[in-house]
N, C-alpha and C positions, 0 to 999 in steps of 0.2 A: 356028378360026372363032368368033366371037363367040357365045355361048349365048343363046338366045330366053327370055324372061320371060314365064311363065304366071301370069294372076292368079289367086291360090286363093281359088276360090268353094266354096258348097257341093256344087255337083253334081261336085266331084271328092273329096270326104269322105266316107267312110262310117263307121258306129258310133257317131257323135255324134250327140246331141239338140239341139244349138244351138253356133251359133260366134259368140262374142261378138267385136266388133271392139275392138281396144285400140291404144293408142299405137303398140305394136312390132308388132301383125299380129292374126291371127286366134286366139283362145283356143277350142279345143274343149271344152265342156262336155257331160258326160252325164246332167245333171238341167237341167231349164229355169231360167230366172229366177226365175220367181215360186217356185218349189218352194225354189230356194237361199235366197230371203228369209225364207221362214218358220222356218226353223233356221240363222242365220248362224255356225253353229259351225266353229272352225278345222280340227278332224279331218275332218268331212263334206266342207268345202269344198275340203280338200286332197284328199281321196279321189276326189270326182267330177270334179275337174279333170284327174286323173289319166289317159291317154287309153287305158285298156285296151280292146282291140278296136277302136279309132281308126285307120283308115289312109287315105291319099290311094290314090285308084285311077284310072287312066287309061290310054289305047292310043296309043301312040308308037313311032316308028321310032329314037328316041335310042340313041346308045351313051353319053352321059355326062348324068349327071343330078345336079344339086346342088340341095339344099335348105337354106335358112338357116331356122335357129329359135332362139327363146329358150326353154332349158330351165331346168326349176327344179328343183335336185337336192334330196335329202334328208339333213341332216346331223343326227345324233344327238349329243347332249353325252356323252362319255365313252366313246362307240363307236367303232372301227375306221370309216374312212370306206367309204361303199359305191361300188362301181365305177359308172361311169357308165352310164346307160340304154341299151339296143341298139335300133336301127333295123331292121327286118328288111326286106329286099327279095325280093319274090316277083315271078316273072316267070311268067307262063303256068301258075300255080298251085305252081311251084317255088319252094323257098328257094334262093336263089343266092347272097346275100351279107348280110353286117351291117356295121354301123358305128356311130359314136357321134358326138355333138357335144360337145365338153369345153367346160368354163368354162359361163357362164349364170350364172344365179342359184341361191338355195338358200334352202329354208325350214330354220331351226335349231330343233330339237324337243328338249326337255329332257323326258324321261319322268317324270323324278322329280318335277317342277314341276307338268306338264301344259300348259307354254308351249309356243308356236310365235311366230317371229320371221322375218321375212322379210329376205333381204337380195338385193338386185337385183344384176343382172349383165347382161352384153352378148349378143346374138346370136352364133352359130357358124354353121358351114358343115358339112353331111354331102356327101358326095361319093361317087357310084358310077360307075365307068369302064369300058371295054372290054365294053361289053353288044354284044350282037347287032345288026346295022343292020336286022333284019327287024320287020315290026310287030309288038306284042306286048302282051299287057294287064301292066300294070304295077300292083303294090301297093307302097305305102310303110307298114308297120306301126309306127306310133310306140311308144316306150318306155312299156311298161304301168304303171310306177311314178313317173314321170317327168312333172310338168305341162309343156307343150309350146306353146309360142305359134308357129304357121306365119308365117312372115315373107315368104319367096320362095321360089318354084320355078323352076328354070332348067334348059334341055336343049337340046341340038343339034339337036334336030328338032322340029317341032309336035306337042302334045299335043292330045288330046281326051277328054272324059270317056268312062269304060269304059261299052259298053252295058249293060243290063240281061242277067243271066245267067239271071234265071227262077226262082234256087234260093229254098226257103220261108226266112223270115226268123224266125231263132230269137231271141227276147228272154228273157235271163236275168238274174236278181238273184240276189245271194248278198254276203259277206263279202269280205274281203281274200283269203281263198281262192281265190274265184272271180274275184277282181281280178287274181290271179295272183302273189301275193307268193311270192319265192325261185325264181319260175320263171325257166327261162334266156334266154328272150326274149319278145316280145310275141305270137310265132305258137305258142310252146309252154306258155303257160297252159293249165289244162286244158280251159277253154270254148272257146279258140282250136283247141286240138288237136282237139277233139271235134266243132268245127263243120267243120273239112277234111275229116276221115275220114266224116262224116255228112253232106256235101255241103248245108249251111246255110248262109244270110247270119246273123253273128252280131252282135246288139246287146246287148252287156255292161254291165250295170248291177250287176256288182260293185263293193261300195262297203267300202272298208278302215275295220274297226271300226263300221261303220255301218248293218249289216241289222239294223235295229232295230224293223221292222213299223211304220216312220213311214207315215202316212196319204199323206203328199205322195209318196211313192216309188209306193205302190199306184195314186194318181191319174194319176201320171205312165205306168206301165206300162199303165193303162187306156186313155190315149189315145195310144199307142205303137202304129202299125200291127205286126201279127204274125200268122205262122202258126201258130207254136209258143212256148208260155211256160213257163220253169221258174222256182220260187221256192225257195234254198236258205236254211234260217232255222234259228236256234237259236243258234249259236257265241258271236255277240256278244251275245246277251241273257244269255247266261251269265258271258260276260266283264265285263259292265258291271253286273252284277247287278241290271238294271234294272226288273223285274218278277217278280211272284209267279204261281204258276200261274192263279188267277183271271183276272188281265189278261192273260196270254199266251194263252188258251183264246179271249177275248172278240177280241183282237189279230188271232189268227189268222184266224178267221170275217170280222172287218170288212175285214182285208186281200184276202182270197179274193173277199169281196162286192165290193169295190170294181173288183177285175182283172175281174170277171163285168160289171159294168154296162157297159163296153166291149168286152168279149170273151166274149159268152154261151155260144157253143159251140166256140171254139178250144181244141184240147188242152192241158192246164195239168196241169203237174207239179208235185207238193210234194216237196222233198227234204229229208229230214234229217240232221244232222250227220254228218261220217266220224268217225272213232275220233281221239279227242285225251285220253289218259289221265288229265291232271291235272283235267280237268273230267268225266270218266265219272261219278262218285261225289261229287265235291267242286264246292260253288257257287262262284260269284265274289263278290267282283269279283278279276280277274285282275292281277298284280303285277308289274313288270318286274324282274330281277335280271339282275346280268352273272357271268359265270364268271371263272376265272383268267387267261383270254386277253381278258378284257374283251368276250366274245361275248355278246350280250342272250339271256336266257332268260325264259321266264315261270313263275308258279306262282298256282295258285288258293289262294284266302287264306280261303274260306268255310268255314262248318261244315257237314258232312255232316248232322248230325243235323237241321239246319232244314230238310232237304226235308219234313219232316212237317208243317211249317207252309208250305209251298208254296213255298221256295226252289227255283230251277232247276239242274238239272243236264242233262248231254247225255241219260242214260237217261231223265229224266223226261220230256224233250222229243221224243225218238224216240217213248215210248208214245203222248203226249197227240197229236202230229201224227198218227200212224197211224189214233188213233180217231177224230180230226176228219175225215180223208179218207173213212174208212169210212162214217161218219155221212152227209157230206155226197154220197158217189157216188151215193146210193140216188136223189137228184133231179138229180143232175150226170153223167151217163155219161162224160162228157170229162175228169173229174178224176181224178188217177191219184196214186200214192205211190211213192216210191224212199227206200229204207232206204238212208241214207249208208253204212253200215257194208259195203253190196255193193260200193261205189266203193274203201273203204280201210278196213279193220277191223283188228281187235287183230293177228290173224297177220301183216298188211301191216307193221304198227308193229314188229314183232319184226324182220323184214327191211328195213325203210326206214323207220326212226325219225324223228320230228320234229325237226330240228335244234335249234329251239329251244323244243320242247315243243308248239307250237302251229300251225307253217305246215310245208305239206310241202315238200320240196326238189324241184328240178329233175326228177329222175328219177320223183319222186312224181307230179308234175303231168302227165307223159305217161300213166303208168299210169291215172291217174282219167280222163283225158281219153280213153284207149282203151277203158276200160270203158264208160263213159258212151254213148258212139258205138255202142258194141256191143250194149249192153243199152234204149238208148231211141230212138237216131236210125236204129235199122235198121229195113228193111221188115218189117211185122209186128210191130213192139213199139210202145210208148205213141204215139210220133210217126211215124206211118206214113206216110213221105215217098214211096214208090215210086210 
């Protein structure tokens, strides 16, 4: 039978804040156009267009589903090729299949020079077959680290937008760790795993290399509907050696003030960095290196003695975030703090070391997600969703 084509419209897409029409199709964004225009920096634009947490959601009796997309792979100069990004097929809440779209375009990144070059490519097709003919809720989670233009959806039965499930919306902002760097797939990034276990709808504003207390991110969060909000901050500020303690303190207050302008009583959680040995006591900037096998590793290049003059380390940031939240919570009873070491600490690092000395591996993403769900999303905890 010929497959039916269903136009991809906003009511089929969750987790994106904007869908940009392009010549090829619709490009999901996790920051709106006005925010992207303020700092059109290649790292940020790449990170926000990577659809971590973005998924197609619909109800259908289809046994065959095809999705045409134009993926943009990441190619790092001098580094072994990365595997193609995975699309996770979730049916009635269960992961039942995975697939990839080969080919597509690429963004070629030279970390030693800080350059980004686009290499266009054609669309490809993702295909899932032999599904149950019963009516079912289908989610196709897009590759969390692969910019993806949505071109065409085809099925062998009609498609309707999924009805609302009534789950609370969890809005989260963080770094590449929150975006899912090195996770096994889009449903096993730690926020996606936590959202599944905790019964919430995820809007993931994890931005690789770009969790920098940017005011436009705070304003985006202010204007985005949410029942639960969390902000995980610190690692990118140390990586980039972007500011000193005085500016960090003011920046955190300003970021939280802006969120509160739109969400005055929404439960708001501040999460400090997980363990990262290279930056616990050594400031940035972060420098890339390669090991004997050509794999990327990272090193901290700052001087620990300069913390006396306000340079940031992870220990400094955890201490200051705890102090800021304690100070503000006297007048903001819905503001809470979580020490990131409770999600992944020094003892965890001995058992599950960071492969590149910066990012958790796939197993650690699951661990962090499970701990967050247990400590934060369960009934009676910070985000009481029962």
